C-alpha positions in Angstrom: 15.3 -75.4 -9.1 12.5 -73.2 -10.5 12.3 -69.7 -12.0 9.5 -67.3 -11.3 8.8 -64.0 -13.0 6.2 -62.9 -10.4 7.8 -59.5 -9.9 7.8 -58.8 -13.7 4.1 -59.7 -14.0 3.1 -57.6 -11.1 4.7 -54.6 -12.7 4.2 -54.2 -16.4 5.0 -50.6 -17.2 4.6 -51.0 -20.9 0.8 -51.6 -20.4 0.3 -48.3 -18.5 -1.3 -45.3 -20.2 1.6 -42.9 -19.5 4.0 -45.4 -20.9 1.9 -45.9 -24.1 1.7 -42.1 -24.6 5.4 -41.7 -24.3 6.1 -44.7 -26.5 3.8 -43.6 -29.3 4.7 -39.9 -29.4 8.3 -39.4 -28.2 9.9 -39.6 -31.6 7.2 -37.3 -33.1 7.6 -34.8 -30.3 11.4 -34.7 -30.7 11.3 -34.3 -34.5 8.6 -31.6 -34.2 10.8 -29.6 -31.9 13.7 -29.8 -34.4 11.6 -28.3 -37.3 12.0 -24.7 -36.3 14.4 -24.7 -33.3 17.3 -26.7 -31.8 15.0 -29.3 -30.2 14.8 -29.9 -26.5 17.8 -30.2 -24.1 19.6 -33.5 -24.0 18.6 -34.2 -20.4 14.9 -34.0 -21.4 15.3 -36.6 -24.1 17.4 -38.8 -21.8 14.7 -38.7 -19.1 12.1 -39.9 -21.5 14.2 -42.7 -23.0 15.2 -44.0 -19.6 11.5 -44.0 -18.6 10.8 -46.3 -21.6 13.4 -48.8 -20.2 12.4 -48.6 -16.6 11.1 -51.9 -15.2 11.5 -53.6 -18.7 13.4 -56.9 -18.1 14.9 -56.7 -21.6 17.2 -53.8 -20.5 18.7 -55.5 -17.4 17.7 -57.3 -14.3 18.9 -58.8 -11.0 18.9 -62.6 -10.4 17.8 -63.5 -6.9 18.1 -67.0 -5.5 16.4 -68.5 -2.4 19.0 -69.9 0.0 16.4 -72.5 1.2 14.6 -73.9 -1.8 17.0 -72.7 -4.5 14.2 -71.0 -6.5 15.1 -68.0 -8.6 13.4 -64.6 -9.1 14.4 -61.9 -11.5 13.9 -58.2 -10.6 14.0 -55.5 -13.4 16.2 -52.5 -13.0 14.8 -49.0 -12.6 15.7 -45.8 -14.4 16.1 -43.6 -11.2 14.3 -40.8 -13.0 13.6 -37.5 -11.3 10.2 -36.6 -12.6 8.1 -38.5 -15.2 8.6 -42.0 -13.9 6.0 -42.4 -11.0 7.7 -45.5 -9.6 11.2 -44.0 -9.3 10.0 -40.6 -8.2 7.9 -42.3 -5.6 10.8 -44.3 -4.4 12.9 -41.1 -4.2 10.1 -39.5 -2.2 9.9 -42.3 0.3 13.7 -42.6 0.7 14.2 -38.9 1.2 11.2 -38.6 3.7 12.5 -41.5 5.8 16.0 -40.0 5.8 14.7 -36.6 6.9 12.5 -38.1 9.6 15.0 -40.6 11.0 18.3 -38.9 10.5 17.9 -35.1 10.2 14.9 -33.3 11.7 15.2 -33.1 15.5 12.2 -34.1 17.6 11.1 -30.4 18.0 8.1 -28.5 16.9 8.2 -27.6 13.2 6.1 -25.7 10.6 5.6 -25.9 6.9 5.9 -22.6 5.0 4.6 -22.7 1.4 5.7 -19.8 -0.9 4.3 -19.4 -4.4 5.3 -16.7 -6.8 3.8 -14.9 -9.9 3.7 -16.7 -13.3 6.5 -14.7 -14.9 8.8 -15.5 -12.1 8.1 -19.2 -12.4 9.4 -19.2 -15.9 12.4 -17.0 -15.1 13.4 -19.3 -12.2 12.9 -22.4 -14.3 15.0 -21.0 -17.2 17.7 -19.6 -14.9 18.6 -21.8 -11.9 20.9 -19.1 -10.4 17.8 -16.8 -10.1 15.9 -19.6 -8.4 18.7 -19.9 -5.8 18.7 -16.1 -5.2 15.0 -15.9 -4.7 15.1 -18.8 -2.2 17.9 -17.0 -0.3 15.8 -13.9 0.0 12.8 -15.9 1.3 15.0 -17.7 3.8 16.6 -14.5 5.1 13.2 -13.1 5.8 11.9 -16.2 7.5 15.0 -16.3 9.7 14.5 -12.6 10.5 10.9 -13.3 11.5 12.0 -16.0 14.0 14.7 -13.9 15.5 12.3 -11.0 15.9 9.7 -13.2 17.6 12.4 -14.6 20.0 13.9 -11.3 21.0 11.8 -11.2 24.2 12.9 -14.7 25.1 16.6 -14.6 24.2 18.8 -11.7 23.3 21.3 -13.8 21.5 22.0 -12.2 18.1 23.4 -15.5 16.7 20.2 -17.5 17.1 20.4 -20.4 14.7 17.4 -21.8 12.8 17.2 -24.9 10.7 15.1 -25.7 7.6 14.7 -28.0 4.6 13.3 -26.6 1.4 11.8 -28.8 -1.3 11.4 -27.0 -4.7 8.3 -28.3 -6.4 8.1 -27.9 -10.2 4.5 -28.8 -10.9 1.0 -27.6 -10.2 -2.0 -29.9 -9.8 -2.8 -29.6 -13.5 0.7 -30.8 -14.6 1.6 -27.2 -15.4 4.9 -25.5 -14.6 4.3 -24.0 -11.1 7.7 -23.6 -9.4 7.1 -23.0 -5.7 8.8 -23.7 -2.4 7.8 -26.0 0.5 9.9 -25.0 3.5 9.9 -27.4 6.5 11.3 -25.2 9.3 12.0 -25.9 12.9 9.5 -23.7 14.8 12.1 -21.9 16.9 15.8 -21.4 17.2 18.9 -22.5 19.1 21.2 -20.4 21.2 24.6 -21.5 22.5 24.8 -21.3 26.3 27.9 -22.7 28.0 28.8 -24.4 24.7 25.5 -26.3 24.9 22.7 -25.6 22.4 19.4 -24.5 24.0 16.2 -24.5 22.0 13.7 -21.7 22.2 10.3 -22.3 20.8 8.8 -19.4 18.8 5.2 -18.4 19.4 2.7 -19.4 16.8 2.2 -16.8 14.0 -1.1 -15.0 13.5 -2.7 -13.7 10.3 -1.0 -10.3 10.8 2.4 -11.9 10.9 1.8 -13.8 7.7 0.5 -10.7 5.9 3.6 -8.8 7.0 6.0 -11.5 6.0 4.5 -12.1 2.6 4.6 -8.3 2.0 8.3 -8.3 2.9 8.9 -11.2 0.5 7.1 -9.6 -2.4 8.9 -6.2 -1.8 12.4 -7.7 -1.6 11.9 -10.0 -4.6 10.5 -7.2 -6.8 13.3 -4.9 -5.7 15.9 -7.5 -6.7 14.1 -8.1 -10.1 14.0 -4.4 -10.8 17.7 -4.2 -10.0 18.5 -7.0 -12.4 16.3 -5.6 -15.2 13.7 -8.3 -15.3 10.8 -5.8 -14.9 12.1 -3.2 -17.4 11.0 -3.5 -21.0 13.9 -4.6 -23.2 16.4 -5.0 -20.3 15.9 -8.7 -19.6 17.7 -11.0 -22.1 16.2 -14.5 -22.2 19.3 -16.6 -22.9 17.3 -19.8 -23.0 15.2 -18.5 -25.8 18.3 -17.8 -27.9 19.7 -21.3 -27.4 16.4 -23.3 -27.4 13.6 -21.2 -28.7 11.0 -24.0 -29.0 11.9 -25.3 -25.6 11.5 -21.8 -24.1 8.0 -21.7 -25.7 7.1 -25.0 -24.1 8.1 -23.8 -20.6 6.3 -20.5 -21.1 3.1 -22.2 -22.3 3.3 -24.7 -19.3 3.8 -21.8 -16.9 0.7 -20.1 -18.3 -1.3 -23.3 -18.3 -2.0 -23.1 -22.1 -1.5 -25.5 -25.0 2.1 -25.7 -26.2 1.8 -27.8 -29.4 -0.5 -28.0 -32.4 -2.8 -25.6 -34.2 -4.1 -24.5 -30.8 -0.7 -23.4 -29.7 -0.6 -19.8 -28.4 1.7 -17.2 -30.0 5.3 -17.3 -28.8 5.6 -15.6 -25.4 8.7 -13.4 -25.3 7.8 -11.4 -22.3 5.5 -12.7 -19.5 3.9 -10.0 -17.4 1.0 -10.8 -15.0 -1.4 -8.2 -14.0 -0.3 -6.5 -10.8 3.2 -8.0 -10.7 5.9 -5.5 -10.1 4.1 -3.0 -7.9 5.2 -2.6 -4.3 2.3 -0.5 -2.9 -0.4 -3.1 -2.8 -1.7 -4.5 0.5 -1.7 -8.2 1.3 -5.0 -10.0 1.3 -6.0 -12.8 3.7 -6.7 -16.0 1.8 -7.5 -18.2 4.7 -6.2 -19.2 8.1 -2.5 -18.2 8.2 -2.5 -17.6 4.5 -2.1 -14.3 2.6 -1.3 -13.1 -0.9 0.0 -9.9 -2.5 1.0 -9.2 -6.1 1.0 -12.8 -7.1 3.1 -13.9 -4.1 1.4 -16.1 -1.5 2.5 -17.5 1.9 0.8 -20.4 3.8 1.9 -21.4 7.2 -1.0 -23.2 8.8 0.5 -26.6 9.0 2.4 -27.2 12.2 3.9 -30.4 13.6 4.3 -31.2 17.3 7.6 -32.1 19.0 7.0 -35.8 19.0 4.7 -36.3 16.0 7.0 -38.5 14.0 4.3 -40.0 11.9 2.8 -36.6 11.0 6.3 -35.3 10.2 7.0 -38.2 7.8 3.6 -37.7 6.1 4.4 -34.0 5.6 7.7 -34.9 4.1 6.1 -37.3 1.7 3.6 -34.6 0.7 6.2 -31.9 -0.1 8.4 -34.5 -1.9 5.5 -36.0 -3.9 6.0 -36.8 -7.6 4.3 -34.4 -10.0 2.7 -37.3 -12.0 0.2 -39.8 -10.7 -0.1 -42.5 -13.3 -3.4 -44.0 -11.9 -5.2 -40.7 -12.7 -4.7 -41.1 -16.5 -7.4 -42.5 -18.9 -8.0 -42.4 -22.6 -10.9 -40.6 -24.3 -12.6 -42.1 -27.3 -10.8 -39.6 -29.6 -7.4 -40.6 -28.3 -6.8 -37.7 -26.0 -5.7 -38.3 -22.4 -7.9 -37.4 -19.5 -6.2 -36.5 -16.2 -8.2 -36.5 -13.0 -7.4 -33.7 -10.5 -6.8 -34.7 -6.9 -9.1 -31.9 -5.8 -11.6 -29.9 -7.9 -10.4 -26.4 -8.7 -11.9 -23.2 -7.3 -15.1 -23.3 -9.2 -15.8 -26.8 -7.8 -16.8 -28.2 -11.2 -13.4 -28.7 -12.8 -12.5 -32.3 -11.9 -10.5 -33.5 -15.0 -8.2 -32.0 -17.7 -8.0 -33.2 -21.2 -4.7 -33.2 -23.2 -3.7 -34.2 -26.6 -1.0 -36.8 -26.4 1.7 -34.5 -27.8 0.7 -31.7 -25.5 0.9 -34.0 -22.6 4.5 -34.8 -23.5 5.2 -31.1 -23.7 3.7 -30.7 -20.2 5.8 -33.5 -18.8 9.0 -32.2 -20.5 8.5 -28.8 -18.8 8.5 -30.4 -15.4 11.9 -32.2 -15.8 14.5 -30.2 -13.7 17.9 -29.4 -15.3 20.8 -31.6 -14.1 22.9 -30.5 -11.2 20.1 -28.3 -9.9 19.2 -29.6 -6.4 15.5 -29.9 -5.6 16.1 -30.3 -1.9 18.0 -27.7 0.0 19.2 -27.6 3.6 19.6 -24.4 5.7 20.9 -23.2 9.0 21.9 -25.9 11.5 20.6 -28.6 9.1 23.1 -27.7 6.4 25.6 -30.5 5.7 28.6 -28.6 7.2 26.9 -26.8 10.0 28.7 -27.2 13.3 25.5 -27.5 15.3 24.0 -30.3 13.1 25.7 -33.2 14.8 24.6 -31.9 18.2 20.9 -31.5 17.5 20.0 -33.7 14.6 19.0 -37.3 15.0 21.8 -38.4 12.6 23.7 -41.7 13.2 22.6 -42.0 16.8 20.6 -45.1 16.1 23.4 -46.7 14.1 25.9 -46.2 16.9 23.5 -47.5 19.5 22.7 -50.6 17.5 26.4 -51.3 16.9 27.2 -50.8 20.6 24.5 -53.3 21.6 25.6 -55.8 19.0 22.4 -55.9 17.0 22.4 -56.3 13.2 22.2 -52.8 11.8 19.4 -51.9 9.3 21.2 -48.7 8.3 24.0 -48.0 5.9 27.1 -46.1 6.8 25.4 -42.9 5.8 22.7 -43.5 8.3 20.0 -44.3 5.7 17.8 -47.4 5.6 19.0 -50.2 3.3 17.1 -50.6 0.0 15.2 -53.7 1.0 14.4 -52.3 4.5 13.0 -49.2 2.8 10.7 -51.2 0.6 9.5 -53.2 3.6 8.8 -50.0 5.7 7.1 -48.1 2.9 5.2 -50.7 0.8 5.0 -53.5 3.5 6.7 -55.9 1.0 9.7 -57.9 2.0 11.6 -58.2 -1.3 14.1 -60.6 0.3 11.5 -63.2 1.3 10.8 -66.2 -0.9 7.1 -66.4 -1.8 7.2 -70.3 -1.8 9.1 -71.3 1.3 9.7 -68.1 3.2 13.4 -68.3 2.9 15.8 -65.4 2.2 16.6 -64.3 -1.3 20.1 -63.4 -2.2 21.3 -61.5 -5.2 23.5 -63.9 -7.3 24.1 -61.8 -10.4 23.3 -58.6 -12.4 22.5 -59.2 -16.1 23.2 -56.2 -18.3 24.7 -57.6 -21.5 22.0 -57.6 -24.3 23.1 -60.9 -25.6 23.1 -62.5 -22.2 19.6 -61.0 -21.5 18.2 -62.4 -24.8 19.7 -65.8 -24.2 18.3 -65.9 -20.6 14.8 -64.8 -21.6 14.7 -67.3 -24.5 15.7 -70.1 -22.1 12.8 -69.1 -19.7 10.2 -68.8 -22.5 9.8 -65.0 -22.3 9.6 -62.8 -25.5 13.1 -61.5 -26.0 12.0 -58.4 -28.1 11.7 -55.3 -25.9 9.0 -52.7 -26.6 10.4 -49.9 -28.8 9.3 -46.3 -29.4 7.0 -45.7 -32.4 8.6 -44.0 -35.3 7.9 -40.3 -35.9 4.6 -39.6 -37.6 5.5 -36.9 -40.2 2.0 -37.0 -41.7 0.4 -35.9 -38.4 2.7 -33.0 -37.6 0.5 -30.5 -39.4 -2.7 -31.8 -37.9 -4.6 -30.2 -35.0 -3.4 -32.2 -32.0 
């Protein structure tokens, strides 16, 4: 019997630039936030610490054994992080996109609606999840109203049902806080005729429809914000700033795309007001094909998916679910700062990279971590979990039942999702259950979590038993210009 550590050598997270930045600066960042405030919320610190343990064999692993040649392989455990871990966020992206494509979205025409909001509203929604839900509700009501209006000439049913999936993206391309909505919506609606759902496709929108819709969204949202006192001086109470003042400054700086830590830090932002935000009499401007903007709100609806374009649908799902951080775009500058390559140059065509101090990069990453129990994927209309129409029109569980009826081995779980190994094979073209020596099948024989057992096992196999640890806080550098 032999033991191979191929999987561990292929993935060495502790050698990556992002890992090194977090490892070197996490303790300094946390202590720095405690100097004048109450620090960062617990879930932020937990996300960072879990990231430092992700893929490190010293914190737990699975033992797999080949049923044919009896060779063993060990597989490190992941952190299942939601944001800063590119590996786990990428796995979540692929798993959710496969689930949406295979089990939820019907094989019907669909359209992606992208709604962005003014900078102050990004901060308010990030600091208050209930406001985020309310704004999304307003947007969805107006989109549903648009579809029902467009289908009036085709069907006079007042109970037309639409379906949509919303992904709430936290980040912009420059790792700044830019909370916006990607809404994947079925391009039409269902009506019930003789207890059988009948689909009615909506006509494609034109530029005038987009301008009218974004104008309605801006007006309704501004009206709601005025009602709640957000746009009145002295009426809005920022509860997050009272509880975590330093954390609120980090979120505000990230939303404005400015430096959050060091001598270059901007003055504390107590009230964020963007030019033009809050006025209801401006006219929307065309920004491109099926794209318009008004008062800091923008709406884009140029991406359409055909009825049977499954591959394009899955690619769109991966795009709207993409992780905010791409680890391969990081590099170090000679002075120790971190260079981040943009996927596409910004408007002037000359900005291709952004430079961050290591502490400021941690602050940016921290601002992108969503609060716990705040869902980043929402389901609406007949795609909602308890919708009566969902079992009739969605693709859910049909494949599983057909495979069980025909006697084939099911690749799906009881929930209708692909099994973990099958997901890896589909997305990364890697069969984790195949032995690299003889081609036999690997089977999990144990899960090692006890620190003493891990150390004993690694010493027996000749691997360094000391895990990488975070660097201690650098008190002498806290007053330097980062």
